[in-house]
C-alpha positions in Angstrom: -137.5 62.9 -15.5 -138.5 64.2 -18.9 -137.3 62.9 -22.1 -136.4 63.9 -25.1 -138.4 62.9 -27.4 -137.9 63.3 -32.3 -140.9 62.9 -33.7 -141.0 62.9 -36.9 -141.9 61.4 -40.4 -139.7 60.7 -43.3 -139.8 59.3 -46.6 -138.7 55.0 -47.2 -135.3 56.9 -48.4 -135.1 59.2 -45.2 -136.2 62.6 -46.0 -138.2 64.5 -43.5 -138.1 67.5 -46.4 -137.6 67.9 -49.5 -135.1 69.7 -51.4 -136.5 72.8 -51.0 -138.6 72.1 -47.2 -141.6 70.8 -49.5 -143.5 67.8 -47.2 -146.5 67.9 -49.2 -145.6 64.4 -51.0 -146.8 63.1 -48.2 -150.0 60.8 -48.7 -152.4 60.7 -45.5 -154.9 58.9 -44.4 -158.4 59.2 -42.7 -157.1 56.1 -39.9 -153.8 57.5 -39.3 -154.9 61.0 -39.0 -157.2 59.6 -36.1 -155.0 58.1 -34.6 -151.4 60.8 -34.5 -154.6 62.9 -32.9 -156.3 60.7 -31.0 -152.4 60.0 -29.5 -150.3 62.6 -29.6 -152.2 66.0 -30.3 -149.8 68.1 -29.1 -147.9 67.5 -33.0 -151.0 69.2 -34.1 -149.4 72.6 -35.3 -151.3 75.6 -34.6 -152.8 76.4 -38.4 -154.2 72.8 -38.2 -155.8 73.4 -35.6 -156.6 77.1 -37.0 -158.0 74.7 -40.3 -159.9 71.8 -38.4 -160.9 73.0 -35.5 -159.5 71.2 -33.5 -158.8 71.2 -30.0 -157.9 68.7 -27.9 -155.7 68.7 -25.2 -152.5 68.4 -24.1 -151.7 64.0 -23.5 -147.9 63.5 -22.7 -145.5 66.8 -24.0 -146.1 70.6 -23.3 -143.0 71.7 -24.8 -141.8 71.7 -28.5 -137.9 72.9 -29.8 -137.3 73.7 -33.1 -135.1 74.7 -35.8 -135.0 77.1 -38.5 -136.8 75.0 -41.1 -139.0 74.0 -39.0 -140.1 76.9 -37.3 -140.2 79.4 -40.5 -143.9 78.0 -42.4 -145.4 78.8 -39.8 -143.6 82.4 -40.6 -144.8 81.7 -44.0 -148.5 81.1 -43.5 -148.7 84.0 -40.9 -148.0 82.2 -37.3 -144.9 83.1 -35.4 -146.8 80.9 -32.7 -146.9 77.6 -34.3 -147.5 75.8 -31.1 -149.2 77.7 -29.3 -150.0 74.7 -26.5 -147.1 74.5 -25.7 -143.9 76.1 -24.8 -141.8 77.0 -28.1 -137.8 76.9 -29.0 -136.8 77.7 -31.6 -133.0 76.8 -32.0 -131.1 78.6 -34.5 -128.2 81.3 -35.2 -129.1 82.7 -38.6 -132.0 83.7 -36.5 -131.4 87.1 -35.7 -135.4 87.6 -33.3 -138.4 86.1 -32.9 -141.5 89.0 -32.8 -143.8 86.5 -31.0 -143.3 86.4 -26.2 -144.7 83.3 -26.9 -141.7 82.2 -28.7 -137.9 81.7 -27.2 -135.4 82.5 -29.5 -131.9 79.9 -28.3 -129.2 81.1 -30.5 -126.8 78.0 -29.2 -125.9 75.7 -26.8 -129.7 72.7 -28.0 -127.7 70.1 -24.8 -127.7 72.9 -22.9 -131.4 74.6 -23.5 -132.0 70.0 -23.4 -130.8 69.5 -20.3 -131.9 72.5 -18.8 -135.4 71.4 -19.6 -135.3 67.8 -18.6 -134.2 69.3 -15.2 -137.8 70.7 -15.2 -141.1 69.4 -13.5 -143.8 69.0 -16.8 -144.6 66.4 -19.3 -142.2 65.1 -22.0 -139.7 67.5 -25.0 -141.2 66.5 -28.2 -138.2 67.5 -31.0 -140.2 68.9 -33.4 -137.6 69.2 -35.9 -134.7 69.6 -38.1 -132.6 66.7 -39.1 -129.4 69.8 -38.4 -130.6 70.3 -34.7 -132.2 66.6 -34.3 -127.7 65.4 -35.2 -127.0 68.1 -32.9 -129.2 66.6 -29.7 -128.8 62.5 -30.9 -126.8 62.0 -27.1 -130.0 63.6 -25.3 -132.6 61.6 -27.6 -134.3 59.1 -25.3 -137.2 58.2 -27.6 -137.7 58.1 -31.8 -141.3 57.8 -33.3 -140.9 57.8 -36.9 -144.5 58.3 -39.3 -141.8 56.6 -42.1 -144.9 57.3 -45.1 -143.8 54.9 -48.2 -143.1 56.8 -50.7 -139.6 57.4 -52.5 -138.4 61.6 -52.5 -134.8 61.3 -53.7 -133.1 63.8 -51.8 -133.3 66.6 -49.4 -133.8 67.0 -45.7 -132.3 64.5 -43.9 -133.7 62.6 -40.7 -130.6 63.2 -39.2 -127.4 65.4 -40.8 -124.2 65.3 -38.9 -121.2 63.5 -38.4 -120.9 59.5 -38.3 -122.6 58.5 -35.2 -124.2 55.3 -35.1 -126.6 55.3 -32.6 -128.7 51.9 -31.1 -133.0 52.2 -30.5 -134.9 49.5 -29.0 -137.8 48.8 -31.1 -140.9 49.0 -29.2 -143.3 49.8 -31.2 -144.6 49.4 -34.7 -148.0 50.5 -36.5 -149.4 49.9 -40.3 -152.3 52.4 -41.1 -154.6 52.0 -44.6 -151.7 54.4 -47.4 -148.9 51.6 -46.0 -147.4 54.9 -43.6 -145.8 53.1 -41.0 -145.6 54.6 -37.6 -142.2 53.4 -35.8 -141.1 53.8 -31.4 -138.0 53.0 -31.4 -136.5 53.6 -27.1 -132.7 54.8 -26.1 
């Protein structure tokens, strides 16, 4: 069965972005970029692929699910299909339509969507974010890959933004990069 994998970058204090959606404050290192691009090429969005000439086949994932806050930054720079190399779903009750046939708008029931996708044949499902959608999908998250950057944001969009719901995961891997970022893998 396919897995839902929440792959996310976070600050030490648990924010995936600043209060205005900023995410450019995370320090990048060459060794980290090489590892991520090699192990998880699917996570490199289309605008970045185009900018750096990155063309790598999918290794693990064939589908991405994102919330409005994760989808709109691509739109702001002219990309209506931010992960053109994956099947794309945007879960949002506030976006009224998506003008790209490669992106399917899902106005409600993200749990139902994930359960349907898990029954299909194919690769794993990448949960791109954000914190509200991750909290809604927490019962269906099978694995988390968390890049914890050595930065304190102070405030912003949390990794999970929902009701109190303690859920246990098991740490199954760690890797540290030259910039102090720690990549942690957790499974349910």
